[in-house]
C-alpha positions as CSV (number, residue, x, y, z in Angstrom):
1,M,0.3,0.1,-0.3
2,Q,2.4,2.4,0.7
3,P,4.6,2.2,-2.2
4,M,1.5,2.9,-4.2
5,I,0.8,6.1,-2.0
6,Y,4.2,7.2,-2.5
7,I,3.8,6.8,-6.2
8,R,0.4,8.9,-6.4
9,L,2.2,11.7,-4.2
10,T,5.3,11.7,-6.8
11,S,2.9,11.6,-9.4
12,L,0.6,14.3,-7.7
13,L,4.0,17.0,-7.3
14,V,5.3,16.7,-10.4
15,M,2.0,17.1,-11.7
16,L,1.7,20.5,-9.0
17,S,5.4,21.8,-10.4
18,A,4.1,21.5,-13.8
19,C,1.4,24.0,-13.0
20,T,3.2,25.9,-11.3
21,D,5.7,26.0,-14.1
22,N,3.3,26.8,-16.6
23,P,2.3,29.9,-16.1
24,K,5.9,31.0,-15.8
25,K,5.6,29.7,-19.6
26,I,2.8,31.5,-20.5
27,L,3.8,34.7,-19.1
28,D,7.4,34.2,-21.2
29,L,5.4,33.6,-24.3
30,P,5.3,36.8,-26.7
31,V,1.5,38.2,-27.1
32,E,1.5,36.8,-30.4
33,A,1.9,33.1,-29.1
34,K,-0.8,33.7,-26.4
35,K,-4.0,32.3,-27.8
36,P,-6.6,35.3,-27.9
37,S,-9.0,35.9,-25.2
38,F,-11.7,36.1,-27.7
39,A,-10.8,32.2,-29.0
40,I,-13.2,30.4,-26.6
41,D,-14.9,28.1,-29.5
42,P,-12.4,25.5,-30.9
43,I,-10.5,26.5,-34.0
44,H,-11.3,24.0,-36.8
45,E,-8.6,22.9,-38.8
46,T,-9.3,21.7,-42.9
47,K,-6.0,20.6,-44.5
48,V,-6.2,20.3,-48.4
49,D,-4.0,18.9,-50.9
50,G,-3.7,20.7,-53.3
51,I,-4.7,18.7,-56.1
52,S,-8.4,18.0,-55.9
53,D,-8.9,20.5,-52.9
54,D,-6.8,24.2,-52.5
55,L,-6.6,27.6,-50.7
56,V,-6.9,29.8,-53.4
57,S,-9.9,28.0,-55.3
58,A,-11.3,25.1,-53.8
59,G,-9.5,23.1,-56.3
60,L,-11.4,24.5,-59.7
61,H,-9.0,25.5,-62.8
62,V,-9.7,29.2,-64.0
63,N,-12.0,27.8,-66.3
64,Q,-13.9,26.6,-64.0
65,L,-14.7,29.7,-62.3
66,R,-15.3,31.4,-65.7
67,T,-17.8,28.8,-66.0
68,K,-20.8,27.8,-64.6
69,L,-20.6,25.2,-61.3
70,A,-21.1,21.2,-61.7
71,P,-24.0,20.4,-59.6
72,T,-23.4,18.6,-56.3
73,E,-23.9,14.6,-56.2
74,D,-27.2,15.8,-53.9
75,S,-28.9,18.8,-54.3
76,H,-30.8,19.0,-51.0
77,N,-27.8,17.9,-49.0
78,P,-24.6,19.5,-50.2
79,T,-21.4,18.8,-47.9
80,P,-19.7,21.5,-46.4
81,S,-16.9,20.7,-48.6
82,E,-19.4,21.1,-51.7
83,L,-21.0,24.4,-50.0
84,R,-17.2,26.2,-49.7
85,R,-16.7,25.1,-53.4
86,G,-19.6,26.8,-54.7
87,A,-18.5,30.0,-52.0
88,Y,-15.6,30.2,-53.9
89,H,-17.0,29.8,-57.4
90,Q,-19.8,32.9,-56.6
91,N,-17.1,34.9,-54.9
92,Y,-14.7,35.0,-58.5
93,Q,-17.7,35.1,-60.5
94,S,-19.3,38.3,-58.2
95,L,-16.5,40.2,-57.9
96,L,-14.2,39.6,-61.2
97,A,-14.0,39.8,-64.9
98,L,-12.5,36.6,-65.4
99,A,-12.6,36.4,-68.9
100,E,-9.1,36.2,-70.8
101,Q,-10.1,39.2,-73.0
102,D,-10.3,41.4,-69.8
103,G,-6.9,41.1,-68.9
104,Y,-7.5,38.5,-66.2
105,G,-4.8,35.9,-66.0
106,Q,-2.8,37.4,-68.7
107,L,-2.2,41.7,-67.7
108,Y,-2.5,40.5,-64.1
109,A,-3.8,37.5,-62.4
110,Q,-0.6,35.5,-64.0
111,A,-0.6,32.6,-61.4
112,M,-4.2,31.8,-61.8
113,T,-4.0,30.9,-65.5
114,A,-1.1,28.9,-64.3
115,N,-3.6,26.7,-62.2
116,R,-1.2,26.8,-59.6
117,F,-3.3,25.4,-56.7
118,V,-2.6,25.7,-53.4
119,A,-2.1,23.5,-50.4
120,G,-2.2,24.0,-47.0
121,S,-4.0,24.3,-43.7
122,E,-7.6,26.2,-43.1
123,Y,-8.2,27.7,-39.6
124,L,-12.2,28.6,-39.1
125,L,-12.6,30.2,-35.4
126,P,-16.4,32.0,-34.5
127,V,-16.0,35.0,-32.5
128,R,-18.6,35.4,-30.1
129,Y,-21.2,37.6,-28.1
130,N,-21.6,38.0,-24.2
131,D,-24.9,36.0,-25.1
132,H,-23.1,33.4,-27.0
133,S,-24.7,33.9,-30.4
134,I,-22.0,34.4,-33.3
135,A,-20.6,38.0,-33.7
136,A,-18.3,36.9,-36.6
137,L,-16.5,34.3,-38.4
138,L,-12.4,34.4,-38.8
139,M,-10.5,32.5,-40.8
140,V,-6.6,32.0,-41.2
141,Q,-5.3,30.1,-44.1
142,V,-1.5,28.9,-44.4
143,P,0.0,27.4,-47.4
144,Q,2.3,25.0,-47.4
145,H,5.0,27.0,-49.3
146,F,4.5,29.9,-46.5
147,D,8.4,31.0,-45.6
148,A,8.9,31.0,-42.4
149,N,12.1,32.6,-42.6
150,K,10.7,35.6,-44.8
151,P,7.2,35.4,-43.4
152,C,4.2,37.7,-44.2
153,L,0.7,37.9,-42.9
154,I,-1.9,39.8,-45.4
155,V,-5.0,40.4,-43.2
156,T,-8.5,41.2,-45.2
157,A,-12.2,41.2,-44.7
158,S,-15.0,40.5,-47.2
159,S,-16.5,43.1,-49.1
160,G,-20.3,43.9,-49.3
161,S,-22.0,41.6,-46.9
162,R,-20.5,38.6,-47.9
163,G,-19.3,35.6,-46.2
164,I,-16.0,34.5,-44.9
165,Y,-14.5,33.4,-48.6
166,G,-15.9,36.6,-49.7
167,A,-12.1,37.9,-50.2
168,V,-10.7,34.7,-51.6
169,G,-10.4,35.7,-55.0
170,V,-9.4,39.5,-54.5
171,V,-7.2,39.0,-52.0
172,G,-6.6,35.3,-51.2
173,A,-5.1,34.4,-54.4
174,W,-3.1,37.1,-54.6
175,A,-1.6,36.5,-51.2
176,L,-1.4,32.9,-51.5
177,H,0.6,32.9,-54.3
178,Q,3.1,34.8,-52.6
179,G,3.7,32.7,-50.5
180,C,2.2,34.7,-47.8
181,A,-1.0,33.6,-44.9
182,V,-4.1,35.2,-45.1
183,A,-6.6,35.9,-41.9
184,T,-9.9,36.8,-42.8
185,T,-12.8,37.9,-41.2
186,D,-16.3,38.6,-42.7
187,K,-16.6,41.3,-40.3
188,G,-19.9,40.6,-38.7
189,T,-22.3,41.1,-41.9
190,G,-21.3,37.4,-43.8
191,T,-24.0,35.3,-45.2
192,G,-26.4,34.0,-42.1
193,F,-29.9,33.5,-42.5
194,H,-32.6,32.4,-40.6
195,W,-35.9,30.9,-42.5
196,L,-38.6,32.3,-39.8
197,T,-41.4,30.4,-40.4
198,E,-39.3,27.1,-40.8
199,N,-37.1,27.9,-37.9
200,L,-34.0,26.8,-40.3
201,A,-30.6,28.6,-39.6
202,Q,-27.2,28.4,-41.4
203,T,-24.5,27.1,-39.4
204,T,-20.8,28.6,-39.8
205,T,-20.2,25.8,-42.6
206,G,-23.0,26.8,-44.9
207,L,-25.5,23.5,-43.5
208,V,-28.5,24.2,-42.9
209,K,-30.4,23.1,-39.4
210,T,-33.6,24.1,-37.0
211,G,-32.2,27.2,-35.2
212,T,-30.0,27.0,-32.1
213,A,-28.3,30.1,-31.0
214,S,-25.0,28.0,-30.2
215,E,-24.9,26.3,-33.8
216,S,-26.3,29.4,-35.8
217,H,-24.4,31.9,-37.8
218,F,-27.4,33.9,-37.0
219,L,-30.8,33.3,-35.4
220,A,-33.4,36.4,-34.9
221,N,-34.2,36.4,-31.1
222,A,-36.7,34.5,-30.2
223,S,-39.4,37.3,-28.7
224,A,-43.4,37.4,-28.3
225,T,-43.4,40.0,-30.9
226,L,-41.2,38.2,-33.3
227,S,-43.7,34.8,-33.2
228,E,-46.8,37.4,-34.0
229,Y,-44.6,39.2,-36.7
230,T,-43.5,35.6,-38.5
231,E,-47.5,34.6,-37.9
232,K,-48.8,37.6,-39.6
233,N,-46.0,37.4,-42.2
234,P,-45.2,33.6,-43.3
235,Y,-42.1,32.8,-45.3
236,R,-40.2,35.8,-44.6
237,I,-36.6,35.6,-43.7
238,A,-34.0,37.8,-41.5
239,T,-30.4,38.0,-42.3
240,K,-27.5,38.8,-40.2
241,H,-26.3,41.9,-41.7
242,A,-29.9,43.7,-41.3
243,H,-32.0,42.1,-38.8
244,G,-28.8,41.4,-36.1
245,G,-30.0,44.4,-34.1
246,K,-26.0,45.4,-33.3
247,K,-25.0,48.2,-35.2
248,I,-22.5,45.8,-36.5
249,E,-20.5,48.5,-38.9
250,R,-18.9,50.1,-35.3
251,E,-17.3,46.6,-35.0
252,W,-15.4,46.2,-38.2
253,G,-12.3,47.5,-37.2
254,P,-11.7,45.5,-34.7
255,F,-13.1,42.2,-35.7
256,V,-9.8,42.7,-38.5
257,I,-7.5,43.3,-35.5
258,Q,-9.1,40.1,-34.0
259,A,-8.0,38.5,-37.6
260,A,-4.4,39.6,-37.3
261,Q,-4.2,38.5,-33.8
262,L,-5.8,35.2,-34.7
263,G,-3.4,34.9,-37.7
264,F,0.0,35.0,-35.8
265,Y,-1.6,32.7,-32.9
266,V,-2.2,30.1,-35.5
267,L,1.1,30.7,-37.0
268,N,2.9,29.9,-33.7
269,Q,0.5,27.0,-32.8
270,Y,0.8,25.3,-35.7
271,H,3.6,26.2,-37.9
272,Q,6.6,27.2,-35.8
273,D,9.6,25.1,-36.2
274,P,10.0,23.9,-32.4
275,R,13.9,23.6,-33.7
276,Q,13.9,27.6,-33.8
277,P,13.7,29.4,-30.7
278,N,12.0,32.6,-32.1
279,Y,8.3,32.7,-32.1
280,F,6.3,34.9,-35.2
281,T,5.8,38.6,-34.1
282,R,5.0,41.8,-35.4
283,E,9.0,42.7,-35.6
284,N,9.6,39.7,-38.0
285,T,6.7,39.0,-39.9
286,L,5.6,41.6,-42.2
287,T,1.5,42.1,-41.9
288,L,-0.4,43.7,-44.7
289,G,-3.9,44.7,-44.6
290,A,-6.1,44.7,-47.9
291,A,-9.4,44.5,-48.8
292,I,-11.9,46.0,-51.3
293,S,-15.4,48.1,-51.0
294,N,-16.6,47.3,-47.1
295,G,-14.0,45.1,-46.7
296,G,-11.7,48.0,-47.5
297,A,-13.6,50.6,-45.2
298,A,-13.0,47.5,-42.3
299,I,-9.2,47.8,-43.2
300,V,-9.0,51.8,-43.0
301,H,-11.1,51.5,-39.8
302,A,-8.4,49.2,-38.2
303,A,-5.7,50.9,-39.3
304,E,-7.0,53.8,-37.3
305,L,-7.6,51.8,-34.2
306,D,-4.4,50.0,-34.4
307,S,-2.2,51.8,-32.1
308,D,-0.3,48.3,-31.2
309,N,0.7,47.6,-34.9
310,W,-0.9,44.8,-35.8
311,L,-0.3,46.2,-39.4
312,D,2.8,47.7,-41.3
313,A,0.6,49.1,-43.9
314,I,-2.5,49.2,-45.6
315,V,-3.8,48.7,-49.4
316,V,-7.2,49.5,-50.2
317,S,-9.8,49.5,-53.4
318,E,-12.5,51.8,-53.4
319,P,-13.4,52.1,-49.6
320,N,-17.2,52.6,-48.2
321,V,-15.4,55.0,-45.7
322,F,-17.6,56.5,-43.1
323,L,-17.0,60.8,-43.0
324,P,-18.7,62.4,-40.7
325,N,-22.1,63.9,-41.5
326,N,-21.7,66.9,-44.0
327,F,-17.9,66.3,-44.0
328,S,-16.6,69.1,-47.0
329,Y,-14.0,69.9,-49.1
330,Q,-13.2,71.3,-52.0
331,F,-12.5,69.4,-55.4
332,N,-10.9,71.8,-58.4
333,G,-11.9,74.6,-56.8
334,R,-15.5,73.3,-55.8
335,T,-17.3,72.6,-52.5
336,I,-18.1,68.8,-52.3
337,S,-20.2,67.8,-48.9
338,T,-20.5,64.2,-48.3
339,R,-23.1,62.1,-47.2
340,S,-23.2,58.7,-46.0
341,L,-23.7,55.6,-48.5
342,P,-27.3,54.8,-47.5
343,Q,-28.5,58.5,-46.8
344,R,-27.4,58.9,-50.5
345,A,-29.3,55.4,-52.0
346,I,-32.5,56.4,-50.6
347,E,-32.6,59.6,-52.7
348,Y,-31.2,57.3,-55.8
349,A,-33.7,54.6,-54.9
350,I,-36.3,57.2,-55.3
351,Y,-35.5,59.3,-57.9
352,G,-32.8,56.7,-60.3
353,A,-35.4,54.6,-61.7
354,C,-36.9,57.7,-63.6
355,S,-33.5,59.9,-63.8
356,S,-32.4,56.8,-65.6
357,L,-34.7,58.1,-68.8
358,A,-33.1,61.0,-69.2
359,K,-32.1,61.5,-73.0
360,Q,-28.5,63.0,-72.2
361,I,-27.4,59.4,-70.2
362,D,-25.6,57.3,-72.5
363,S,-26.9,53.8,-70.9
364,P,-25.2,51.1,-72.5
365,L,-27.6,48.0,-71.5
366,S,-31.0,50.0,-72.2
367,E,-31.4,47.8,-74.7
368,M,-31.4,45.2,-72.9
369,Q,-33.3,46.4,-69.9
370,L,-35.4,49.2,-71.0
371,P,-38.1,46.4,-72.7
372,Y,-38.4,44.7,-68.7
373,F,-38.6,48.0,-66.6
374,G,-39.3,50.9,-69.3
375,K,-42.8,51.2,-68.1
376,H,-42.0,50.8,-64.2
377,F,-39.5,53.6,-64.6
378,A,-41.5,55.9,-66.3
379,N,-44.5,55.2,-63.9
380,R,-41.9,56.2,-61.1
381,C,-41.7,60.1,-63.2
382,M,-45.3,60.2,-62.8
383,Q,-46.1,59.5,-59.2
384,L,-43.2,61.6,-58.3
385,K,-44.6,64.3,-59.7
386,T,-48.5,62.8,-58.2
387,L,-46.6,63.8,-54.9
388,D,-45.4,67.0,-56.2
389,L,-41.6,65.8,-55.7
390,I,-40.5,66.6,-59.2
391,Q,-42.0,69.1,-61.9
392,G,-42.3,69.1,-65.6
393,D,-44.7,68.7,-68.4
394,N,-43.6,65.3,-70.0
395,Q,-41.3,62.2,-69.5
396,Q,-38.3,63.7,-70.4
397,T,-38.8,66.8,-68.4
398,L,-39.5,64.9,-65.4
399,A,-36.2,62.7,-65.4
400,Q,-34.6,65.2,-66.2
401,A,-35.8,67.2,-63.1
402,A,-35.0,63.6,-61.1
403,L,-31.7,63.5,-62.6
404,A,-31.6,67.3,-61.2
405,K,-32.6,65.6,-57.5
406,M,-29.9,63.0,-58.3
407,R,-27.0,64.9,-59.1
408,A,-27.7,67.4,-55.8
409,A,-27.5,63.9,-53.4
410,G,-24.2,63.8,-54.9
411,L,-24.3,61.5,-58.2
412,E,-21.1,62.5,-60.3
413,R,-21.6,62.6,-64.2
414,N,-19.2,59.8,-64.6
415,A,-21.6,57.7,-62.8
416,E,-24.6,58.3,-64.8
417,P,-24.0,55.0,-67.6
418,L,-24.9,52.9,-64.6
419,L,-28.2,54.4,-63.1
420,M,-30.4,52.3,-65.4
421,T,-28.9,49.2,-64.7
422,S,-28.6,50.1,-61.0
423,S,-32.0,50.9,-60.7
424,A,-32.8,47.8,-62.8
425,I,-31.4,45.4,-60.5
426,G,-32.5,47.0,-57.6
427,L,-28.9,48.5,-56.2
428,W,-30.2,51.2,-54.3
429,E,-33.2,49.8,-52.4
430,S,-31.0,46.9,-51.7
431,I,-28.6,49.2,-49.8
432,A,-31.3,51.6,-48.3
433,V,-33.1,48.5,-46.6
434,N,-30.4,46.6,-45.3
435,Y,-28.1,49.8,-44.0
436,A,-31.4,51.7,-42.3
437,N,-32.3,48.4,-40.6
438,S,-28.5,48.2,-39.4
439,Y,-27.6,51.5,-38.9
440,L,-30.7,51.7,-36.5
441,G,-30.3,48.4,-34.7
442,L,-33.3,47.0,-35.5
443,S,-34.4,43.5,-35.7
444,V,-36.8,41.6,-38.2
445,E,-40.4,41.6,-36.0
446,D,-39.4,45.8,-36.1
447,N,-41.0,45.7,-39.3
448,L,-39.4,48.9,-40.7
449,C,-41.7,50.8,-43.4
450,Q,-43.7,47.7,-43.8
451,L,-40.1,46.0,-45.6
452,S,-39.1,42.7,-45.5
453,Y,-37.2,39.9,-47.0
454,A,-38.8,36.5,-48.7
455,Y,-38.7,34.2,-51.5
456,V,-41.3,34.9,-53.9
457,D,-43.3,32.9,-56.8
458,Q,-43.7,34.1,-60.2
459,T,-46.5,36.6,-59.4
460,G,-44.1,38.6,-56.4
461,Q,-45.8,36.3,-53.5
462,P,-43.9,35.1,-50.5
463,I,-43.9,31.9,-50.5
464,A,-41.7,28.8,-48.9
465,T,-37.8,28.8,-50.1
466,P,-37.4,25.8,-51.8
467,S,-35.5,23.6,-50.1
468,A,-32.5,23.5,-52.6
469,V,-32.2,27.4,-52.4
470,I,-32.4,27.0,-48.7
471,K,-29.5,24.3,-48.9
472,H,-27.1,26.0,-51.0
473,L,-28.1,29.7,-50.1
474,F,-24.6,29.7,-48.4
475,S,-22.6,29.5,-51.4
476,S,-24.7,31.2,-54.1
477,S,-26.0,34.4,-52.1
478,S,-24.4,37.9,-51.5
479,G,-25.4,38.3,-48.1
480,I,-27.9,41.3,-49.0
481,V,-31.0,40.6,-50.7
482,P,-32.2,40.5,-53.4
483,T,-29.9,37.6,-53.7
484,S,-30.7,34.5,-55.2
485,G,-34.1,34.4,-55.6
486,L,-34.9,36.2,-52.3
487,Q,-36.5,39.4,-52.8
488,I,-37.3,43.1,-50.7
489,I,-41.3,42.9,-50.1
490,N,-43.8,45.6,-49.4
491,N,-46.0,44.1,-46.4
492,Q,-48.6,46.6,-47.4
493,S,-49.0,46.1,-51.1
494,L,-53.0,46.2,-51.9
495,D,-53.4,42.6,-53.3
496,G,-50.9,41.4,-50.3
497,A,-47.8,41.4,-50.0
498,R,-46.1,41.2,-53.3
499,S,-42.0,41.9,-53.9
500,L,-41.1,45.5,-55.4
501,F,-41.4,44.6,-58.6
502,F,-45.0,43.4,-58.2
503,S,-45.3,46.4,-55.1
504,K,-49.0,48.1,-55.5
505,N,-50.0,51.7,-53.9
506,P,-53.5,52.1,-52.5
507,A,-54.5,53.7,-56.1
508,G,-53.7,50.1,-57.5
509,Q,-50.8,51.1,-59.4
510,F,-47.5,49.4,-59.5
511,D,-45.5,51.4,-57.7
512,A,-41.8,49.9,-56.9
513,G,-42.6,50.0,-53.5
514,L,-42.1,53.8,-53.4
515,T,-44.7,54.2,-50.7
516,N,-42.3,52.3,-48.5
517,L,-39.0,54.0,-50.2
518,L,-40.6,57.8,-48.6
519,C,-41.2,56.3,-45.3
520,L,-37.6,54.9,-45.5
521,R,-36.3,58.2,-46.0
522,Q,-37.9,59.5,-43.6
523,A,-36.0,57.2,-41.3
524,I,-32.8,57.7,-42.8
525,N,-33.3,61.7,-42.4
526,S,-34.1,61.2,-39.0
527,N,-31.7,62.2,-36.0
528,A,-30.8,59.0,-34.4
529,F,-29.5,57.8,-38.1
530,E,-27.8,60.8,-38.5
531,E,-26.0,60.7,-34.9
532,H,-25.1,56.9,-35.5
533,V,-23.6,58.4,-38.9
534,N,-21.1,60.6,-36.6
535,Q,-20.8,57.8,-34.4
536,L,-19.3,56.1,-37.2
537,A,-17.4,58.3,-38.7
538,F,-13.7,57.7,-39.2
539,S,-10.9,59.8,-37.5
540,G,-8.9,60.4,-40.6
541,N,-5.6,59.2,-38.2
542,L,-3.6,56.4,-40.0
543,H,-0.7,56.4,-37.6
544,R,1.5,57.2,-40.8
545,K,0.9,54.0,-41.8
546,P,2.2,53.4,-45.8
547,T,-1.3,53.2,-47.2
548,L,-2.5,52.8,-51.3
549,L,-6.0,53.6,-51.8
550,V,-7.0,52.9,-55.2
551,Q,-10.4,54.7,-56.5
552,G,-12.5,53.9,-59.6
553,G,-13.2,57.6,-61.5
554,S,-16.3,56.0,-62.6
555,D,-17.5,54.1,-59.9
556,N,-21.1,54.6,-59.5
557,L,-21.7,53.0,-55.7
558,I,-18.6,53.9,-54.0
559,Q,-18.1,57.6,-55.7
560,P,-14.5,58.9,-55.2
561,S,-16.0,62.8,-54.6
562,Q,-17.9,60.9,-51.6
563,H,-15.0,58.5,-50.3
564,G,-11.6,58.1,-52.1
565,R,-10.9,62.0,-52.2
566,A,-13.0,63.0,-49.0
567,Y,-11.2,60.4,-46.9
568,A,-7.8,61.6,-48.8
569,T,-8.4,65.0,-47.4
570,L,-9.5,64.0,-44.3
571,N,-6.3,61.8,-43.9
572,Y,-4.3,65.1,-44.5
573,R,-6.2,67.4,-42.4
574,V,-5.1,64.9,-39.8
575,E,-1.5,63.8,-40.7
576,G,-0.3,66.7,-42.8
577,D,2.8,66.1,-44.3
578,N,3.3,63.2,-42.4
579,S,1.1,61.3,-43.9
580,Q,2.1,58.2,-45.6
581,L,-1.4,57.6,-47.8
582,R,-1.2,58.0,-51.8
583,Y,-4.5,58.5,-53.7
584,I,-4.9,56.3,-57.0
585,E,-7.7,57.1,-59.0
586,V,-8.5,55.3,-62.4
587,D,-10.8,56.9,-64.7
588,K,-12.6,54.2,-66.4
589,S,-12.8,52.1,-63.7
590,Q,-16.1,51.3,-61.6
591,H,-17.2,49.1,-59.0
592,F,-18.3,46.3,-60.4
593,D,-15.8,44.7,-62.5
594,A,-18.2,41.4,-63.2
595,F,-19.9,43.9,-64.8
596,L,-17.9,43.6,-67.8
597,N,-19.3,40.2,-68.6
598,Y,-21.9,42.3,-70.3
599,P,-20.1,43.0,-73.4
600,P,-21.3,47.0,-74.1
601,L,-20.3,47.7,-70.9
602,R,-16.3,46.9,-72.0
603,T,-16.0,49.8,-74.6
604,Y,-17.1,51.9,-71.3
605,Y,-15.1,50.3,-68.2
606,T,-11.4,48.9,-67.4
607,P,-11.1,46.5,-64.8
608,L,-10.2,47.7,-61.5
609,H,-8.7,44.8,-60.1
610,G,-5.8,45.0,-61.9
611,Y,-4.4,48.0,-60.2
612,F,-5.2,47.2,-57.1
613,E,-2.9,44.2,-57.2
614,Q,-0.5,46.5,-58.7
615,A,-0.7,48.3,-55.6
616,L,-0.5,45.6,-53.6
617,D,3.1,44.6,-55.7
618,I,4.2,48.2,-54.8
619,M,3.3,47.9,-51.0
620,L,5.0,44.6,-51.0
621,N,8.1,45.7,-52.1
622,H,8.1,48.8,-50.1
623,L,7.8,47.0,-46.9
624,R,10.2,44.4,-48.2
625,D,13.0,46.2,-49.8
626,A,12.1,50.3,-48.6
627,S,11.1,51.0,-52.6
628,P,9.6,54.6,-52.3
629,L,6.0,54.8,-52.2
630,P,3.8,56.3,-55.9
631,P,2.9,59.7,-55.7
632,S,-1.0,60.4,-55.9
633,Q,-2.3,60.2,-59.6
634,Y,-5.1,59.9,-61.9
635,I,-5.0,57.2,-64.7
636,V,-6.4,58.2,-67.9
637,V,-7.2,54.6,-69.5
638,E,-8.1,54.3,-73.5
639,R,-11.4,53.1,-73.8
640,L,-12.1,49.9,-76.3
641,R,-13.6,51.1,-79.7
642,D,-15.0,47.3,-79.9
643,M,-17.0,45.7,-77.2
644,N,-15.3,42.2,-78.6
645,Q,-12.0,43.7,-78.7
646,A,-9.4,42.3,-75.8
647,L,-7.9,44.5,-73.6
648,A,-4.2,44.3,-74.5
649,K,-2.7,47.0,-71.9
650,Q,-3.8,49.1,-69.2
651,P,-1.0,51.8,-68.1
652,D,0.8,50.9,-65.1
653,I,1.0,53.0,-61.8
654,A,3.8,55.4,-62.4
655,L,6.1,54.4,-59.6
656,N,7.7,58.3,-59.0
657,S,7.4,61.8,-59.9
658,D,9.4,61.9,-62.3
659,N,7.6,59.3,-64.4
660,L,4.6,60.4,-63.9
661,S,5.3,64.1,-65.5
662,G,6.1,62.1,-68.6
663,L,3.1,60.2,-69.1
664,R,0.3,61.4,-71.0
665,S,-2.0,59.2,-69.4
666,H,-1.2,60.2,-65.9
667,Q,-1.5,63.4,-63.7
668,A,-0.6,64.2,-60.6
669,I,-3.5,64.7,-58.1
670,T,-2.5,67.2,-55.4
671,I,-3.8,66.4,-51.7
672,N,-3.8,69.2,-49.1
673,K,-6.1,70.4,-45.9
674,V,-8.7,72.3,-48.3
675,G,-9.1,69.8,-50.9
676,V,-8.0,67.6,-54.0
677,T,-7.0,68.7,-57.6
678,I,-6.8,67.2,-60.4
679,P,-5.4,69.3,-63.3
680,E,-8.8,69.1,-65.8
């Protein structure tokens, strides 16, 4: 008996000794190697072989990315890996001009045409609120050829309201081919859908199950009012971005910093060579923040909050930067006042359809879109006149009056060719409904302006979402409605709830939800909304981080006067000559490169993604070799003469002032505390 007791006591002493040593070992670790406090859930690891599956394209060759994805083996029971592959495919197709004639794989993204699959490991982690609901998803991807001797970590965020794979094509492909690890956040807006009548919700891997708080990516809060709402409004759908009630935009920057922290932890926990004494730290690992659109805004926000230097530099393209209400500056001697994206979107939603009929607007897709939407657009003109919102004696004078309203709300003339297309696809309604709910912190049962989301039949009436759509929405959705057959619904349409296209006002006229939009306009112009806009406003202080901001000069969504040029001015007012921000505007680029898949648009616009990748290359060289940053510049791209003509070249970003001054295709941009000047 005594020897057994002795052994047990000895074992206990050894265990106690280990326990007392362990805190010291943890204290000796650098911060980057310590498990972040937000990492409560297990980190889920998936290894990909680089043959049947990979980190860059989920095993899809570039030609497969360009064409329709093959169906899953069982459309009603897709596997997580099939859903992941579908999400890759959708995000490539929705965000990039993938055709060879648009330069993809030729002028830029050359590694993609070589079909260089990248083996490695993918790590997923949900970040949770105090109530244990999921706040955001984080992902770290580490390529097998990651070079521990020259470590680099690219930190990114999904654009729009996209899910965790929203940045795989626009940032991940470039970074992974460089041998860098990639840390991503969906910034809390990712594709979380809750079917209220059926109580079905997506998990973080896209599978759909009966909604439970711990498993669901997003679940509308259960309440008596939610039950009443669901009974009165069957088949409705709540989404994470619109109905989370968290005012999530203010958390975008912190989520990016958490992604960086998780990236370092994963590298140290799973990829640190035990034979080497050094850990991956901020001192020895290059970290670059990079993203587009809303993701770009999240990166800028993170850089402003980054007092601990988790990011060495940032590169962003067309970022939806948040500015204070009525921020003003001078552009070429003219005073510009800015308004937030949803504040502009509601004006565009009200007046855009009518204004797109103005004769002086050159709409490249008019032949395709007018037969379907022309009557609705003309109806909008007459209804605006009836409400005394515009005046005119005929359709053309009414369209001109509506266009004047659009310009007064900030619309730039370079953005006008896409007015009809934006109205036809419901772009402005989509943004206004989504962001009004989000900015005001509302839930689905708040029923803001009698607007909701649902799948619809051919008459626009809400019906149960087909099982195959539900099961694949993780892959097929952009995260914001309209998407994948889901539509914005007018709950008070005359003949019962209908999608906006079939919406009728009390007089029995098709009105595309105008009554609802005018209600939404009141909410967006409220003091509560404007207060939140000011709470979101960026400071402009980038802590002298090297920054390249790429902007499309013809962007109709994130317009340069309202975003890129305005933020460059704000940054200079804060940092002055110490600023390391360089602003690059490309005259004939717009927000959606994928629009170039419609041939008539190819003679109007050039892909912006090639310039984003150039900027990434330039910044990587700057961080590695201390090569100088390029000057701020405006790049003029020659239009294609024929929509079937291949894009042979794009003017490169000029690398220095001497080079810039000798180029007819470039103009120097001057930024100071007054504003921005581009020689005309």
